C-alpha positions in Angstrom: 40.4 -8.9 -9.7 40.0 -9.0 -13.5 41.1 -5.4 -13.8 44.2 -6.2 -11.8 45.0 -9.2 -13.9 44.5 -7.3 -17.1 46.7 -4.4 -15.8 49.5 -6.9 -14.8 49.4 -8.6 -18.1 49.5 -5.3 -20.0 52.4 -4.1 -17.9 54.3 -7.3 -18.3 53.7 -7.3 -22.0 54.9 -3.7 -22.3 58.2 -4.5 -20.5 58.7 -7.9 -22.3 58.1 -6.5 -25.9 61.5 -4.9 -26.2 63.1 -8.1 -25.0 61.4 -10.1 -27.7 62.2 -7.6 -30.5 65.9 -7.4 -29.6 66.4 -11.1 -28.9 67.8 -12.0 -32.3 66.5 -15.5 -32.2 68.1 -17.7 -34.9 67.6 -21.3 -33.7 65.8 -23.4 -31.1 68.8 -23.1 -28.7 68.4 -19.3 -28.7 64.7 -19.7 -27.9 65.6 -21.9 -24.9 68.3 -19.4 -23.7 65.9 -16.5 -24.1 63.2 -18.3 -22.0 65.7 -19.3 -19.3 67.1 -15.7 -19.1 63.6 -14.3 -19.0 62.7 -16.5 -16.1 66.0 -15.9 -14.2 66.3 -12.2 -14.8 62.7 -11.0 -14.7 60.1 -13.4 -13.4 62.1 -14.7 -10.3 63.0 -11.3 -9.0 59.4 -10.1 -9.5 58.1 -13.1 -7.5 60.7 -12.4 -4.7 59.6 -8.8 -4.6 55.9 -9.8 -4.4 56.6 -12.2 -1.5 58.6 -9.5 0.3 55.8 -6.9 -0.2 53.2 -9.5 1.1 55.4 -10.0 4.2 55.9 -6.3 4.8 52.1 -5.6 4.3 51.4 -8.4 6.8 53.9 -6.8 9.3 52.3 -3.4 8.8 48.8 -4.8 9.2 49.8 -6.7 12.4 51.8 -4.0 14.2 50.3 -0.7 12.9 46.7 -1.3 11.7 45.9 -4.1 14.1 47.1 -2.4 17.3 43.6 -2.6 18.8 41.9 -5.4 16.9 42.7 -9.1 17.3 41.0 -10.0 14.1 43.2 -7.6 12.1 46.3 -8.9 13.9 45.4 -12.4 12.9 45.0 -11.5 9.2 48.3 -9.7 9.3 50.0 -12.7 10.9 48.6 -14.9 8.2 50.0 -12.6 5.5 53.4 -12.7 7.1 53.2 -16.5 7.3 52.3 -16.8 3.6 55.0 -14.3 2.6 57.6 -16.5 4.5 56.2 -19.7 3.0 56.5 -18.1 -0.5 60.2 -17.2 0.2 60.9 -20.7 1.5 59.3 -22.4 -1.5 61.1 -20.1 -4.0 64.5 -20.5 -2.4 64.1 -24.2 -2.1 63.2 -24.7 -5.7 65.9 -22.3 -6.8 68.5 -24.3 -4.8 67.3 -27.6 -6.2 67.5 -26.3 -9.7 71.0 -25.0 -9.1 72.0 -28.4 -7.7 70.5 -30.2 -10.7 72.1 -27.9 -13.3 75.5 -28.1 -11.4 75.6 -31.9 -11.3 74.0 -32.8 -14.7 75.8 -31.7 -17.8 73.3 -31.3 -20.6 75.6 -30.7 -23.5 76.3 -33.3 -26.2 80.1 -33.3 -26.0 80.2 -36.2 -23.5 81.6 -36.1 -19.9 83.2 -32.8 -19.1 86.0 -34.2 -16.9 87.6 -36.5 -19.5 89.2 -39.8 -18.5 89.4 -40.4 -14.7 93.0 -40.3 -13.4 94.3 -42.4 -10.5 96.7 -39.7 -9.4 99.7 -42.2 -9.4 102.3 -42.3 -12.2 102.6 -45.9 -13.2 105.5 -46.9 -15.5 106.8 -43.5 -16.2 
């Protein structure tokens, strides 16, 4: 387990190092944008891929390896279940974050819509 964690950390560091060196970070806003882009473009797709691989491995274990053994079938079904739970949790959180960022404007320029209009011309 420790070897796998060390290998994963080393691989992630090797892929992330060029991103850090070419980031051209000048202020705190650039740091925030870099972190958000790193999460959205690298970490989230990797997590989706891991959940998909867990689901596929569970299906393979259930239907191919566990053809004659009920114990192996049960382990495969559990892997499939946890893969689907991972998908559900990630998609749910991703949707909530998109709803939050779509409804809340986090810039300092005030409301983005301007002054509300009634839609009726009065006096003119």
